[in-house]
MDTraj code that builds the backbone (N, CA, C; nanometers):
import mdtraj as md
import numpy as np

residues = "MET LYS SER GLN GLN ASN ARG SER TYR TYR ILE LEU ASN ARG VAL SER PHE LEU LEU LEU PHE ILE PHE ILE ALA GLY CYS ASN ASP SER PRO ALA PRO VAL GLU LYS PRO SER LYS THR ASP THR ALA SER LYS SER GLY LYS VAL LYS ALA LYS THR PHE VAL ASN PRO TRP SER VAL ASN SER PHE ALA PRO LYS ASP GLY ASP SER THR SER ARG LYS TYR VAL ARG TYR VAL THR ASP GLY ASN PHE SER GLY LYS THR SER THR ASN GLY TYR LEU HIS ALA GLU LEU LEU VAL THR LYS VAL SER ALA GLY ILE PHE LEU HIS GLU SER LYS LYS THR ASN PRO MET ALA LYS PHE ASN GLY PRO VAL GLU ILE THR MET LYS ASN THR GLY ASP THR GLU LEU LYS MET THR SER ASN ARG GLY TRP ASN LYS SER GLY GLY ILE LEU ILE GLU LYS ASN ASN ASN ASP TYR SER GLN PHE ARG ILE PHE MET LEU GLN SER THR GLY ILE ILE ASN VAL GLU ILE ILE ASP ALA ASP SER THR SER TYR GLN PHE LYS ILE VAL ALA ASP GLY PHE SER ALA ALA PHE SER GLY ILE".split()
xyz = np.array([
    [0.0967, -0.1078, 0.0269],
    [0.0082, -0.0187, -0.0096],
    [0.0777, 0.0910, 0.0300],
    [0.1635, 0.1059, 0.0953],
    [0.2971, 0.2534, 0.0979],
    [0.3284, 0.2216, -0.0455],
    [0.3984, 0.1740, -0.0757],
    [0.4989, 0.1447, -0.2046],
    [0.3688, 0.1923, -0.3278],
    [0.2538, 0.1708, -0.3114],
    [0.1612, 0.1918, -0.4585],
    [0.1651, 0.3821, -0.4153],
    [0.1208, 0.3989, -0.2817],
    [0.1131, 0.5951, -0.2735],
    [0.2961, 0.6551, -0.3681],
    [0.3442, 0.5662, -0.3373],
    [0.5151, 0.6071, -0.3423],
    [0.5041, 0.6350, -0.4910],
    [0.4812, 0.5445, -0.5608],
    [0.4696, 0.5579, -0.7134],
    [0.3455, 0.6390, -0.7279],
    [0.2082, 0.6409, -0.6898],
    [0.0897, 0.7516, -0.7489],
    [0.2311, 0.8896, -0.6901],
    [0.2937, 0.9286, -0.5767],
    [0.3322, 1.0252, -0.5786],
    [0.3984, 1.0609, -0.6475],
    [0.5330, 0.9868, -0.7124],
    [0.6011, 0.9911, -0.7690],
    [0.5825, 1.0381, -0.9442],
    [0.4907, 0.9858, -0.9914],
    [0.3919, 0.9707, -1.1102],
    [0.3415, 1.1824, -1.0740],
    [0.3183, 1.1812, -0.9923],
    [0.2617, 1.3571, -1.0035],
    [0.3322, 1.3948, -0.9731],
    [0.4313, 1.3913, -0.9014],
    [0.5641, 1.4983, -0.9045],
    [0.6441, 1.5112, -1.0612],
    [0.6036, 1.3576, -1.1804],
    [0.6897, 1.4086, -1.2800],
    [0.6368, 1.4378, -1.3952],
    [0.4643, 1.4300, -1.3342],
    [0.3394, 1.5428, -1.4360],
    [0.3221, 1.6762, -1.4206],
    [0.3782, 1.7328, -1.3017],
    [0.3723, 1.8684, -1.2352],
    [0.4793, 1.9163, -1.3289],
    [0.6116, 1.8668, -1.2745],
    [0.7687, 1.9109, -1.3331],
    [0.7084, 1.9100, -1.4737],
    [0.6553, 1.8223, -1.5727],
    [0.6625, 1.8230, -1.7265],
    [0.5187, 1.9563, -1.7430],
    [0.4755, 1.9900, -1.7007],
    [0.3392, 2.1009, -1.6917],
    [0.4229, 2.2122, -1.6713],
    [0.5105, 2.2112, -1.5418],
    [0.5644, 2.3616, -1.5274],
    [0.6437, 2.3829, -1.6398],
    [0.7541, 2.2352, -1.6847],
    [0.8565, 2.3076, -1.7902],
    [0.7994, 2.3488, -1.9272],
    [0.6602, 2.3008, -1.9615],
    [0.5694, 2.3359, -2.0567],
    [0.5316, 2.4815, -2.0525],
    [0.4844, 2.5151, -1.9460],
    [0.4444, 2.6386, -1.8964],
    [0.6059, 2.7705, -1.9116],
    [0.7095, 2.7193, -1.8649],
    [0.7850, 2.8167, -1.8777],
    [0.8591, 2.8283, -2.0234],
    [0.8535, 2.7176, -2.1327],
    [0.9112, 2.7190, -2.2693],
    [0.8435, 2.8315, -2.3382],
    [0.6565, 2.8203, -2.2820],
    [0.6160, 2.8800, -2.3517],
    [0.5661, 3.0435, -2.3354],
    [0.5914, 3.0260, -2.2256],
    [0.6878, 3.2012, -2.1957],
    [0.8040, 3.2417, -2.2526],
    [0.8628, 3.1943, -2.2865],
    [1.0024, 3.2554, -2.3134],
    [0.9915, 3.2370, -2.4772],
    [0.8819, 3.2210, -2.5306],
    [0.8833, 3.1768, -2.6981],
    [0.8080, 3.3637, -2.6878],
    [0.9147, 3.4545, -2.7713],
    [0.9047, 3.5567, -2.8017],
    [0.7843, 3.5533, -2.9569],
    [0.7302, 3.6695, -2.9727],
    [0.5934, 3.6845, -3.0565],
    [0.6795, 3.7022, -3.1455],
    [0.5870, 3.6279, -3.2779],
    [0.6299, 3.6491, -3.4206],
    [0.6490, 3.8082, -3.4526],
    [0.7059, 3.8537, -3.5147],
    [0.6952, 3.9861, -3.5615],
    [0.6438, 4.0292, -3.6716],
    [0.6050, 4.1458, -3.6149],
    [0.5149, 4.2213, -3.6848],
    [0.5428, 4.2735, -3.8397],
    [0.5204, 4.2199, -3.9206],
    [0.5679, 4.3124, -4.0942],
    [0.5106, 4.3742, -4.0918],
    [0.6379, 4.5017, -4.1345],
    [0.5687, 4.6663, -4.1189],
    [0.5718, 4.6532, -4.2692],
    [0.4336, 4.7343, -4.3479],
    [0.4464, 4.7299, -4.4539],
    [0.5034, 4.8402, -4.5370],
    [0.6398, 4.7783, -4.6687],
    [0.7338, 4.8889, -4.6959],
    [0.6562, 5.0052, -4.7941],
    [0.7538, 5.1254, -4.7510],
    [0.7002, 5.2478, -4.7868],
    [0.6903, 5.2682, -4.9684],
    [0.6358, 5.2658, -4.9933],
    [0.6018, 5.2872, -5.2032],
    [0.6276, 5.4683, -5.2169],
    [0.7490, 5.4955, -5.3070],
    [0.7092, 5.6177, -5.3326],
    [0.5800, 5.6634, -5.3745],
    [0.5241, 5.7821, -5.3773],
    [0.3701, 5.7937, -5.4215],
    [0.3752, 5.7807, -5.5506],
    [0.5299, 5.8755, -5.5778],
    [0.5026, 5.8805, -5.7793],
    [0.4879, 5.7526, -5.8260],
    [0.5982, 5.6058, -5.7630],
    [0.5396, 5.4729, -5.8167],
    [0.3896, 5.4343, -5.8012],
    [0.3391, 5.4503, -5.7386],
    [0.2253, 5.4024, -5.6787],
    [0.0751, 5.4760, -5.7620],
    [0.1434, 5.5953, -5.7994],
    [0.0722, 5.6718, -5.9326],
    [0.0702, 5.6129, -6.0585],
    [0.1744, 5.5624, -6.0802],
    [0.2486, 5.5628, -6.1768],
    [0.3039, 5.7216, -6.2675],
    [0.2788, 5.8305, -6.2316],
    [0.3284, 5.9246, -6.2762],
    [0.4429, 5.9916, -6.2582],
    [0.5091, 6.0481, -6.3141],
    [0.6620, 6.0963, -6.3537],
    [0.6128, 6.2457, -6.4237],
    [0.6959, 6.3021, -6.2750],
    [0.7208, 6.4643, -6.3223],
    [0.7792, 6.4890, -6.4370],
    [0.6942, 6.5432, -6.5402],
    [0.7981, 6.6104, -6.6623],
    [0.8400, 6.7339, -6.6385],
    [0.9917, 6.6666, -6.6836],
    [1.0354, 6.8506, -6.7329],
    [1.0193, 6.9614, -6.7764],
    [1.0542, 7.0480, -6.7337],
    [0.9602, 7.1269, -6.8043],
    [1.1053, 7.1863, -6.8911],
    [1.0159, 7.2165, -7.0414],
    [1.0959, 7.2638, -7.1555],
    [1.1500, 7.4041, -7.1225],
    [1.2906, 7.4516, -7.1507],
    [1.3146, 7.5678, -7.1334],
    [1.3739, 7.6028, -7.3245],
    [1.2690, 7.6919, -7.4032],
    [1.2778, 7.7216, -7.5274],
    [1.4308, 7.7758, -7.5419],
    [1.5188, 7.7225, -7.6160],
    [1.6113, 7.8118, -7.6109],
    [1.6357, 7.9120, -7.6740],
    [1.5115, 7.9681, -7.8251],
    [1.4828, 8.0434, -7.8821],
    [1.4389, 8.1738, -7.8173],
    [1.5054, 8.2869, -7.8205],
    [1.4445, 8.4006, -7.7569],
    [1.3997, 8.4718, -7.8211],
    [1.2743, 8.5212, -7.8296],
    [1.1746, 8.6344, -7.8443],
    [1.2251, 8.7781, -7.8339],
    [1.3098, 8.8801, -7.9121],
    [1.3272, 9.0498, -7.8708],
    [1.3156, 9.1190, -7.9767],
    [1.3490, 9.2406, -7.9671],
    [1.2880, 9.3498, -8.0127],
    [1.4515, 9.4669, -8.1213],
    [1.4354, 9.5018, -8.2047],
    [1.4933, 9.6203, -8.2352],
    [1.4738, 9.7126, -8.1699],
    [1.5648, 9.8049, -8.1634],
    [1.4972, 9.9512, -8.1134],
    [1.4584, 10.0100, -8.1909],
    [1.3507, 10.0509, -8.2020],
    [1.2198, 10.1494, -8.2837],
    [1.3341, 10.2575, -8.3700],
    [1.3035, 10.2743, -8.5047],
    [1.4055, 10.3599, -8.5882],
    [1.3281, 10.4450, -8.5686],
    [1.3764, 10.5606, -8.6413],
    [1.3278, 10.7061, -8.6372],
    [1.2173, 10.7028, -8.7298],
    [1.0985, 10.7852, -8.6569],
    [0.9922, 10.7508, -8.7299],
    [0.8447, 10.6510, -8.6939],
    [0.9212, 10.4868, -8.6545],
    [0.8343, 10.3891, -8.6351],
    [0.7757, 10.4093, -8.5005],
    [0.6836, 10.3791, -8.4936],
    [0.5592, 10.3590, -8.3561],
    [0.6079, 10.2218, -8.2812],
    [0.6246, 10.1433, -8.4151],
    [0.6150, 9.9968, -8.2976],
    [0.7783, 9.9422, -8.3478],
    [0.8644, 9.8385, -8.2307],
    [0.9890, 9.8078, -8.2540],
    [0.9861, 9.6492, -8.3439],
    [1.0621, 9.5829, -8.4211],
    [1.1049, 9.4996, -8.5109],
    [1.1211, 9.3880, -8.4424],
    [1.0486, 9.3151, -8.4625],
    [1.1153, 9.2198, -8.3182],
    [1.1631, 9.0825, -8.4081],
    [1.2564, 8.9651, -8.3370],
    [1.3113, 8.8568, -8.3926],
    [1.3368, 8.7612, -8.3173],
    [1.3660, 8.6464, -8.3469],
    [1.4011, 8.5481, -8.2348],
    [1.5764, 8.5326, -8.2104],
    [1.6571, 8.4386, -8.1363],
    [1.7942, 8.4427, -8.1400],
    [1.8466, 8.2971, -8.0705],
    [1.8949, 8.2848, -8.1119],
    [1.9563, 8.1793, -8.0757],
    [2.1403, 8.1798, -8.0584],
    [2.1835, 8.1768, -7.9672],
    [2.3394, 8.1860, -7.8644],
    [2.3984, 8.0268, -7.8291],
    [2.4852, 7.9667, -7.9132],
    [2.5951, 7.8492, -7.8606],
    [2.7137, 7.8695, -7.9074],
    [2.7998, 7.7637, -7.8467],
    [2.9266, 7.7927, -7.8698],
    [2.9682, 7.6851, -8.0303],
    [3.0514, 7.6655, -8.0328],
    [3.1369, 7.5544, -8.1269],
    [3.3097, 7.5844, -8.1599],
    [3.3279, 7.6007, -8.2441],
    [3.4630, 7.5469, -8.2897],
    [3.4950, 7.6103, -8.4843],
    [3.6179, 7.6715, -8.4446],
    [3.6808, 7.7070, -8.6376],
    [3.8330, 7.7135, -8.5965],
    [3.8815, 7.6285, -8.7510],
    [4.0028, 7.5858, -8.7869],
    [4.0158, 7.6183, -8.9132],
    [4.1392, 7.6908, -8.9251],
    [4.1879, 7.7292, -9.0229],
    [4.3134, 7.7341, -9.0252],
    [4.4017, 7.8331, -9.1234],
    [4.5342, 7.8269, -9.1637],
    [4.6237, 7.9121, -8.9970],
    [4.5808, 7.9690, -8.9072],
    [4.6379, 8.0193, -8.7902],
    [4.5888, 7.9352, -8.6823],
    [4.4899, 7.8837, -8.7066],
    [4.4369, 7.8351, -8.5794],
    [4.3366, 7.6833, -8.5786],
    [4.3527, 7.6064, -8.5041],
    [4.2637, 7.4565, -8.4895],
    [4.1965, 7.4068, -8.4348],
    [4.0803, 7.3947, -8.4439],
    [3.9960, 7.3873, -8.3162],
    [3.9752, 7.4824, -8.2226],
    [3.9838, 7.6018, -8.2528],
    [3.9496, 7.7360, -8.1939],
    [3.8620, 7.7839, -8.1067],
    [3.8142, 7.8074, -8.0485],
    [3.6700, 7.8597, -7.9772],
    [3.6105, 7.9327, -8.0121],
    [3.4601, 7.9137, -8.0763],
    [3.3647, 7.9706, -8.1093],
    [3.2220, 8.0234, -8.0823],
    [3.2074, 8.1810, -8.0631],
    [3.0840, 8.1543, -7.9821],
    [2.9904, 8.2364, -8.1447],
    [2.8999, 8.1630, -8.1115],
    [2.7995, 8.1667, -8.2274],
    [2.6732, 8.2184, -8.1961],
    [2.6110, 8.3293, -8.2757],
    [2.4599, 8.3498, -8.2593],
    [2.3637, 8.3924, -8.3709],
    [2.2953, 8.3348, -8.3864],
    [2.1507, 8.3383, -8.5102],
    [2.0348, 8.4405, -8.4729],
    [2.0147, 8.5297, -8.5872],
    [1.9056, 8.5910, -8.5126],
    [1.8301, 8.5736, -8.6776],
    [1.7080, 8.5513, -8.6203],
    [1.5895, 8.5654, -8.7442],
    [1.4954, 8.6269, -8.7367],
    [1.4057, 8.7113, -8.8737],
    [1.3544, 8.7986, -8.8373],
    [1.2664, 8.7723, -8.9651],
    [1.0821, 8.8460, -8.9674],
    [1.0068, 8.7752, -9.0666],
    [1.1159, 8.7642, -9.2488],
    [1.1989, 8.8570, -9.2285],
    [1.2446, 8.8791, -9.3699],
    [1.3774, 8.8472, -9.4001],
    [1.4392, 8.8487, -9.3204],
    [1.6109, 8.7548, -9.3270],
    [1.6681, 8.7170, -9.2198],
    [1.7969, 8.6552, -9.1932],
    [1.8353, 8.6338, -9.0695],
    [2.0063, 8.6422, -9.0997],
    [2.0499, 8.6350, -8.9837],
    [2.1871, 8.6747, -9.0062],
    [2.2536, 8.5586, -8.9046],
    [2.4072, 8.5470, -8.9202],
    [2.4760, 8.4470, -8.8267],
    [2.5894, 8.5687, -8.7942],
    [2.6186, 8.5931, -8.6491],
    [2.7419, 8.6330, -8.6380],
    [2.8803, 8.4998, -8.5538],
    [2.9609, 8.5438, -8.5642],
    [3.0667, 8.4707, -8.5163],
    [3.1869, 8.5554, -8.4446],
    [3.2094, 8.4709, -8.3600],
    [3.3088, 8.5352, -8.3004],
    [3.3938, 8.4344, -8.2528],
    [3.5230, 8.5053, -8.2791],
    [3.6613, 8.3602, -8.2812],
    [3.7316, 8.3762, -8.1319],
    [3.7855, 8.2895, -8.0874],
    [3.8738, 8.2574, -7.9614],
    [3.8128, 8.3266, -7.8143],
    [3.7189, 8.4586, -7.8170],
    [3.6205, 8.4676, -7.7176],
    [3.4892, 8.5229, -7.7689],
    [3.3636, 8.5104, -7.7019],
    [3.2621, 8.5918, -7.7534],
    [3.2134, 8.7405, -7.7045],
    [3.2869, 8.8059, -7.6467],
    [3.3646, 8.9337, -7.6489],
    [3.4199, 9.0208, -7.7572],
    [3.5230, 8.9270, -7.8114],
    [3.5720, 8.9643, -7.9930],
    [3.4577, 9.0219, -8.0467],
    [3.5079, 9.1322, -8.1364],
    [3.4244, 9.1460, -8.2766],
    [3.3472, 9.0317, -8.3439],
    [3.2646, 9.0580, -8.4086],
    [3.1989, 8.9814, -8.5014],
    [3.2825, 8.9334, -8.6005],
    [3.3464, 8.8075, -8.6740],
    [3.3891, 8.8609, -8.7899],
    [3.3338, 8.8554, -8.8958],
    [3.4063, 8.9525, -8.9684],
    [3.4212, 9.0088, -9.0751],
    [3.4674, 8.9490, -9.2363],
    [3.3983, 8.8926, -9.2953],
    [3.4293, 8.8138, -9.4733],
    [3.4228, 8.8929, -9.5933],
    [3.5435, 8.8755, -9.6517],
    [3.5808, 8.9556, -9.7340],
    [3.5225, 8.9297, -9.8708],
    [3.4595, 8.7921, -9.8883],
    [3.4090, 8.7010, -9.9873],
    [3.3143, 8.5885, -9.9386],
    [3.2413, 8.5144, -10.0530],
    [3.1699, 8.4649, -10.0391],
    [3.1918, 8.3663, -9.9293],
    [3.0634, 8.2724, -9.8607],
    [3.0713, 8.2280, -9.7689],
    [2.9929, 8.1103, -9.7916],
    [3.0302, 7.9818, -9.7950],
    [2.9112, 7.8724, -9.7855],
    [2.8512, 7.8215, -9.6525],
    [2.7331, 7.7918, -9.6563],
    [2.6848, 7.7571, -9.5801],
    [2.5970, 7.6224, -9.5924],
    [2.6171, 7.4741, -9.4658],
    [2.5909, 7.4087, -9.4840],
    [2.5005, 7.3657, -9.3624],
    [2.3623, 7.3395, -9.4044],
    [2.3045, 7.3204, -9.2550],
    [2.2506, 7.1568, -9.2976],
    [2.2889, 7.0590, -9.1496],
    [2.1675, 6.9343, -9.1954],
    [2.1309, 6.9315, -9.0720],
    [1.9872, 6.8406, -9.0262],
    [1.9417, 6.7915, -8.9435],
    [1.9549, 6.6401, -8.9422],
    [1.8424, 6.6159, -8.8094],
    [1.8568, 6.4751, -8.7453],
    [1.7842, 6.3924, -8.9235],
    [1.6515, 6.4330, -8.9512],
    [1.6503, 6.3737, -9.0612],
    [1.7533, 6.3344, -9.2158],
    [1.8697, 6.3695, -9.2313],
    [1.9740, 6.3887, -9.2889],
    [1.9004, 6.4798, -9.4055],
    [1.8087, 6.5527, -9.3864],
    [1.7884, 6.6489, -9.4764],
    [1.9255, 6.7870, -9.5009],
    [2.0094, 6.8530, -9.6258],
    [2.0757, 6.9090, -9.6174],
    [2.0056, 7.0254, -9.6800],
    [2.0730, 7.1297, -9.6058],
    [2.0566, 7.2937, -9.6979],
    [2.1522, 7.3667, -9.7082],
    [2.2200, 7.4259, -9.7989],
    [2.3185, 7.4407, -9.8735],
    [2.3028, 7.6058, -9.9110],
    [2.3457, 7.6695, -9.8511],
    [2.3463, 7.8502, -9.9173],
    [2.4834, 7.8887, -9.9202],
    [2.4820, 8.0087, -10.0124],
    [2.5770, 8.0855, -10.0207],
    [2.5204, 8.2332, -9.9659],
    [2.6755, 8.3429, -9.9004],
    [2.6116, 8.4274, -9.8861],
    [2.7299, 8.5404, -9.9455],
    [2.7050, 8.6411, -9.9681],
    [2.7675, 8.7347, -10.0238],
    [2.7975, 8.8734, -9.9265],
    [2.7061, 8.8583, -9.8650],
    [2.6968, 8.9892, -9.7946],
    [2.6698, 8.9811, -9.6410],
    [2.7299, 9.1010, -9.5589],
    [2.7526, 9.0881, -9.4378],
    [2.6035, 9.1616, -9.3834],
    [2.6024, 9.1137, -9.3082],
    [2.4718, 9.1669, -9.1864],
    [2.5029, 9.3544, -9.1784],
    [2.6362, 9.3629, -9.1253],
    [2.6305, 9.5112, -9.1571],
    [2.7838, 9.5755, -9.1753],
    [2.8709, 9.6757, -9.1677],
    [2.9517, 9.6828, -9.1979],
    [3.0656, 9.6219, -9.0856],
    [3.0018, 9.5980, -8.9977],
    [3.0711, 9.5386, -8.9038],
    [3.1386, 9.4186, -8.8822],
    [3.0219, 9.3550, -8.9571],
    [3.0637, 9.2179, -8.9876],
    [2.9368, 9.1407, -9.0151],
    [2.9177, 8.9908, -8.9573],
    [2.8276, 8.9259, -8.9603],
    [2.7999, 8.8475, -9.1025],
    [2.6528, 8.7717, -9.1389],
    [2.6686, 8.6672, -9.2736],
    [2.4956, 8.7523, -9.2649],
    [2.4885, 8.7794, -9.3650],
    [2.3193, 8.8059, -9.4258],
    [2.3325, 8.6908, -9.4697],
    [2.1650, 8.6557, -9.4529],
    [2.0990, 8.5392, -9.5394],
    [1.9890, 8.5913, -9.5790],
    [1.9609, 8.6488, -9.6882],
    [1.8399, 8.7544, -9.7404],
    [1.7457, 8.6609, -9.8815],
    [1.6684, 8.7490, -9.8951],
    [1.5221, 8.6707, -10.0187],
    [1.6183, 8.6730, -10.1185],
    [1.6811, 8.7159, -10.1577],
    [1.7125, 8.7935, -10.2990],
    [1.7560, 8.6698, -10.3740],
    [1.8196, 8.5792, -10.3191],
    [1.8821, 8.4830, -10.3762],
    [1.7796, 8.3490, -10.3484],
    [1.6618, 8.3568, -10.2827],
    [1.5646, 8.2646, -10.2388],
    [1.6197, 8.1865, -10.0997],
    [1.7377, 8.1852, -10.0207],
    [1.8085, 8.1331, -9.9761],
    [1.7246, 8.1626, -9.7896],
    [1.7141, 8.2882, -9.7955],
    [1.5960, 8.2887, -9.6363],
    [1.4499, 8.2195, -9.6537],
    [1.4134, 8.2214, -9.7829],
    [1.3005, 8.1051, -9.7328],
    [1.3030, 7.9937, -9.8046],
    [1.4124, 7.9104, -9.8202],
    [1.4787, 7.7631, -9.8201],
    [1.4858, 7.7554, -9.6637],
    [1.6103, 7.8617, -9.6233],
    [1.6276, 7.8492, -9.4583],
    [1.5087, 7.8529, -9.3625],
    [1.4473, 7.9437, -9.3968],
    [1.3002, 7.9659, -9.2758],
    [1.2170, 7.8046, -9.2324],
    [1.1777, 7.7799, -9.3946],
    [1.0791, 7.6188, -9.4531],
    [1.1929, 7.4745, -9.3454],
    [1.3311, 7.4885, -9.4195],
    [1.4004, 7.3760, -9.3098],
    [1.4174, 7.4061, -9.1488],
    [1.4543, 7.5669, -9.1210],
    [1.3998, 7.5354, -8.9674],
    [1.2825, 7.5209, -8.9327],
    [1.1768, 7.5385, -8.9797],
    [1.0380, 7.4925, -8.9119],
    [1.0149, 7.3580, -8.9568],
    [1.0658, 7.2724, -9.0319],
    [1.0453, 7.1314, -9.0233],
    [1.1543, 7.0589, -8.9597],
    [1.2376, 7.1153, -8.8693],
    [1.3747, 7.0800, -8.8847],
    [1.3094, 7.0339, -8.6811],
    [1.3621, 6.9365, -8.6154],
    [1.4043, 6.8912, -8.4834],
    [1.4974, 6.8619, -8.4628],
    [1.5045, 6.8595, -8.3062],
    [1.6575, 6.8201, -8.2613],
    [1.7539, 6.8831, -8.2890],
    [1.8659, 6.8168, -8.3185],
    [2.0042, 6.8925, -8.3718],
    [2.0318, 6.8958, -8.4953],
    [2.0687, 7.0430, -8.5710],
    [2.1282, 7.0558, -8.6926],
    [2.2271, 7.1246, -8.6840],
    [2.3322, 6.9981, -8.7433],
    [2.4760, 7.0342, -8.7271],
    [2.4974, 7.1710, -8.8811],
    [2.5747, 7.2993, -8.8398],
    [2.6010, 7.3415, -8.9356],
    [2.7406, 7.4096, -8.9579],
    [2.7844, 7.3972, -9.0802],
    [2.9069, 7.4313, -9.1124],
    [2.9449, 7.5368, -9.2149],
    [3.0236, 7.6435, -9.1979],
    [3.0364, 7.7612, -9.2739],
    [3.1700, 7.7695, -9.2892],
    [3.1761, 7.7502, -9.4212],
    [3.3365, 7.7922, -9.4674],
    [3.3528, 7.9415, -9.5467],
    [3.4642, 7.9783, -9.5469],
    [3.4830, 8.1038, -9.6005],
    [3.5790, 8.1086, -9.7147],
    [3.6418, 8.2093, -9.7855],
    [3.7264, 8.2279, -9.8896],
    [3.8293, 8.2176, -9.8734],
    [3.8663, 8.1964, -9.7772],
    [3.9918, 8.1620, -9.6987],
    [4.0106, 8.0493, -9.6329],
    [3.8762, 7.9410, -9.6782],
    [3.8908, 7.7987, -9.6466],
    [3.8839, 7.7731, -9.4639],
    [3.8558, 7.8757, -9.4188],
    [3.8455, 7.8666, -9.2181],
    [3.7444, 7.8211, -9.2551],
    [3.6936, 7.7114, -9.1186],
    [3.5811, 7.6216, -9.1385],
    [3.5282, 7.6908, -8.9901],
    [3.3809, 7.7065, -9.0226],
    [3.3572, 7.7296, -8.8089],
    [3.2125, 7.6245, -8.8397],
    [3.2320, 7.5748, -8.6790],
    [3.1281, 7.4514, -8.7044],
    [3.0547, 7.5012, -8.5330],
    [2.9208, 7.4458, -8.5736],
    [2.8508, 7.4014, -8.4410],
    [2.7098, 7.4055, -8.4617],
    [2.6417, 7.3465, -8.3816],
    [2.5131, 7.2932, -8.3498],
    [2.4295, 7.3901, -8.3052],
    [2.3176, 7.3483, -8.3373],
    [2.1869, 7.4011, -8.3153],
    [2.0570, 7.3590, -8.2565],
    [1.9771, 7.3823, -8.1400],
    [1.8740, 7.2932, -8.1450],
    [1.7418, 7.3557, -8.1668],
    [1.6665, 7.3025, -8.3078],
    [1.5977, 7.3145, -8.3518],
    [1.4293, 7.3285, -8.2824],
    [1.4717, 7.2494, -8.2021],
    [1.3098, 7.2299, -8.1135],
    [1.2789, 7.3958, -8.0607],
    [1.1535, 7.4309, -8.0418],
    [1.1228, 7.5726, -7.9991],
    [1.1228, 7.6674, -8.0977],
    [1.2273, 7.6598, -8.2079],
    [1.1935, 7.7694, -8.3154],
    [1.0925, 7.7807, -8.3312],
    [1.0123, 7.7161, -8.3999],
    [0.8439, 7.7268, -8.4453],
    [0.7896, 7.7999, -8.3581],
    [0.7773, 7.7579, -8.2093],
    [0.6966, 7.8401, -8.1179],
    [0.7616, 7.9754, -8.1125],
    [0.9146, 8.0213, -8.0975],
    [0.9323, 8.1027, -8.1254],
    [0.8803, 8.2315, -8.2128],
    [0.9265, 8.1893, -8.3739],
    [0.9061, 8.2310, -8.4957],
    [0.7908, 8.3246, -8.4987],
    [0.6711, 8.2201, -8.4252],
    [0.5094, 8.2429, -8.4776],
    [0.4821, 8.3444, -8.3512],
    [0.5944, 8.3990, -8.2945],
    [0.5581, 8.5039, -8.1652],
    [0.6359, 8.6262, -8.2398],
    [0.6921, 8.6936, -8.3351],
    [0.7587, 8.7436, -8.4160],
    [0.6615, 8.8440, -8.5163],
])
top = md.Topology()
chain = top.add_chain()
for i, resn in enumerate(residues, 1):
    res = top.add_residue(resn, chain, resSeq=i)
    for name in ("N", "CA", "C"):
        top.add_atom(name, md.element.get_by_symbol(name[0]), res)
traj = md.Trajectory(xyz[None], top)
């Protein structure tokens, strides 16, 4: 009888110990981590991408009114850099300006520094322009913009009309090369985008 009691007591102790062990082990289990929602860019959620603002490289300007004129004449202007090579210089710095009115256009080239006087030509110059569509325009100018220099593209030989159409129909980059009577080569690029919008405002 006593041994039976001892055995029951032994089993009860073992069961109690086992239950206590399970309880302690359960208390030590750390809770599963809560998954945090990942942060997503609001632009990605909506699928919208902020568009870059187009800055037109062609500016609209006005000549000072002449005596007797009630209004000033407008023109569009483009400014860029390039290079020139000739007998005395190879790959020299070139500052180029293009000015376009309703009746003519002018190209002004400044060698070495943009503050230098514009180049003056004593003979005809050959102008070649080529756009991204591989359309090429060739013109010859025998006249300066004024007595100080520059190159005049005028209506008299139909060059200006061809030039205007070429510019209005072009997009992207236009490569320009001008060769003077001394075989000096002037090269620069024009961004055609924006010309049509600016030209319509003069």
